[in-house]
Structure formats: structure tokens, C-alpha cells
Phi, psi and omega in degrees: 000150175237148183265149168207159179208176180238029184258008183077010178264169179288133172289142177294127193276356188240152172289143173239117185240143174294146178295153175311128186306321182292315179293321179301315180298320179296315181295322178296334178289330185254340178245097189278355180283336177256137184243344184261309182152186187233159179231162175234140192240128172070183183296334179276350179062047176300136193259130179213161172290167189303329183298341181300328182307309185282344184259343190307312184293326179289319174301313186295327182264006176300138183264108176286161177241154182300332182264007173298149167236121180252132167258113183241108183223161162286144183307147175066034179248024182094021185301306185296317178303313180293320178303310183294321176300311182297315182299316181295318179296315183289339182249031173053044175057048179278078183296327183299311178292322180298326180276336183274323184249131182296152181299329179299334177272319183284332188219068189295162186265115188305314189247018185301327188298335181289347178265353180267081179301144184305321180293319179293319177302316180296321178297320179293320177297319178296319181294335184246021186299341181273000183224101181303326180294320179291320178297322178295321179296320177297320177297320181296313183285348177271352182283136178304135180301324181292344176274307186287329176293325179296333182273349185286134178268327183281175177301141186254132174246118192237122175265134174212153171249007178297141171291165184304322184293340180256001173288154175300133178303336180296339177299315178287317181301320181271356182055039173297147182284136180231128175247123181246129179241131179249149181217149179309128187296337177293314176295321179299314183299316180294316181294321180289326174303311180294323178294321178296331175281326184287315185278128176297330180290346173256307172064038180289134183241002182270184179267179183291315180305320178294316180299318179300323179297326177285321182301309184291339178266003178075029185252055174202155188308141178072001177275160017283141183303308186289331174298315179301310184295317181295326175296316178300316180299323182290343180257008189295339180263359178298139183297336181263008185240136171243118180257129180225156172257137179301322182297322177292322177300316183293324183287320183215083185291321177303323177294322177297317178304314181295320180296315180290320178301315178298317180299326181268002179074032181246149177238133182238151172278166177300320180296319179295321178296316181297317181295318181294320179297321178292316180300323183262006174305137190304324180293320176288322186296313185288345177260007181270111184297344180283343183235349188264016175081019182305317183291332176285324178293322183295331179259009174071022169291329176262130179286145176280157177083007178247169176300150183293165180300312171263110188273270180230344175066012185272157177268133176090005180289352177301336185297340180286338184254329185278126171281165177306322179296316180290327177298314179299319179297314181293319180298319179292318178300317179293316180299318179298321185276343181261354188293337182256020181217158176267008178290129176221142179280142180301000000 
């Protein structure tokens, strides 16, 4: 289907098609967070749950502002780490507020509501029926991002995993700042596998080899991975875009702090850089309840018994999940997808 309207808004430019019925049935068997089915969008066949159909035009027509800051990444590429860094830099190192208010409130997720299937939302409401505050929180995170961001008066910090082609055109028109972080797909695949098991809204129940087969075929949200990445890479010279590699961030975080600070027009002392680097050190970071999904776990959006939202942040941990056969498969897949680009991972 293609969108059009008579409201003076931009028509959504891409076809949205239901996934092949046989593949759809298989995925619904293994991903229990979606109950209706999946769609693929545009020539790259970007993959989303069914709710994307009704939301696509609203996302596309969202009005960005010049002072917005967007973190646009493929999932599990250092998104949360980058969000907290950016928020602190843009807010003059306000550690007190950063520790008091969860990152989900300070830096909300633009498209999260499309993953909150109505049936899953009702189950979460039922699970939290004894606590009005928790029920209210579920209602808040279920609200479309294009609605609550439009109502915000203060400066907006927006997290998204949309590729550039699915971002609102107003982001470029208004020259809102966009930070894109890329990460080696082997580490991304392992981290995203664990996240798909952790989130009830994803509800993956299979093993890693099966998940990898979906990953390389682009059959999980925001995929295909390399289509997403190449779009980000093609915008790396845009004046409003900062493109970074997760591996470089991990290798020299103080240098990353300086790079992001410069992009945001901020100047820091050596002492401020050192304090920020310590505050965001992965061991401190994963134990920080303001960023590790504590509020999501409390309302049972996160399943118990799975790896935490912030896992280990290490480079090369993919080796624990990939068998020699899968490594060979992944290496060939990467080589095939990188042959037509100058993009290379550090």
C-alpha cells in the first residue's frame, strides 16, 4: 500500500507490503511480542511490525525543530551510551537530573509505540493493575512519539532507529543535529538477539543460530542492517550529521567526548572530560538505574531471566555465540555487502 492524503501534508513515498504469509507465520511463532504480523517498507524492504502501516505517514510528516538532537542508529550500536553522553553535554553536565530522571523520559524513543501491540499492552496493564503509577507509565510509553514530541515545549532529545530514508524530511530541512553510530554487525547481531529475548514487545523464544538466519535476511525490525548502515554512511558529510563508529568510541572515549562536544558547540575542561568518561564507563553505566531500563523492568516490559538491557559493551563478544560455520557465513555476508562501498569497520 502507498499513502496519500488531502491534508496538505507530504504523502508517504514508499510502498508498504505485508510480509510473505509463510514467513510471517514462522516469525509469529518465534517472536511473541507481535500478534498480527509484519510489513516491509520501500525498495530496501525495511522490516516493521504491523502498526507501522497506520503510523508511517505521521512519522514522515513530523515537524523537526532546528534545536532538536536526534540519535539515529541501528539497534545495539551504542545508542544508549551515546544518548546519555549527548544529553549530559547538551545540558551542561547536569548529573543531578541525569541520575534523578530515567533516560527514557529525558531522551524518548520516537517509534516505540509501534512495538506495543494492543494485546501485549493489555497484558502489561493487567500485570500492573495493582499500581496506578505503573499503569500510567505503560500508557505514556504507548503514546505515539509524533504526538508527545509535538507537545513538548522544551528542547527535544529524540532517539530513533529509523534509517535516514524513513526520517521526517523536516529533520534535514530544519538542519536538526543527527548523530549516527555504526557497529560491527557480528556484535550487533549477538546484542540484538539478547535484546529480542529481553523485551516482551519482541518476545523472541528461539536460539541464536535461528536468530542469525533472520538477521542476515533482514527479518527483524529496522533491517536490512547494511541498507540502514549505508544510508547513514552516505550522510556522513552532511553539516548536521556526526557519523561515528562504536569501536572508535570504545577505544578512546575521551576523544569521543571531545568530538561530540565540538559537534554540539560545547567546550570542556580536562577535569570535566575525565569525570564524564568515568561516569560513562561501561561498568558504572550498566549499574546506573537511570539508563539500564530499571523502570521498564519494574512494569514487566523486560522479561526476567535474560541478559540485562546494558550487557557488557565489549568489542568482539560475538565470538561466544558464533560457531565456526556461522563465522564463515557472516564473513561472506559482510564481504558481499561491503564490496560496493568504501565503508570499513575499524
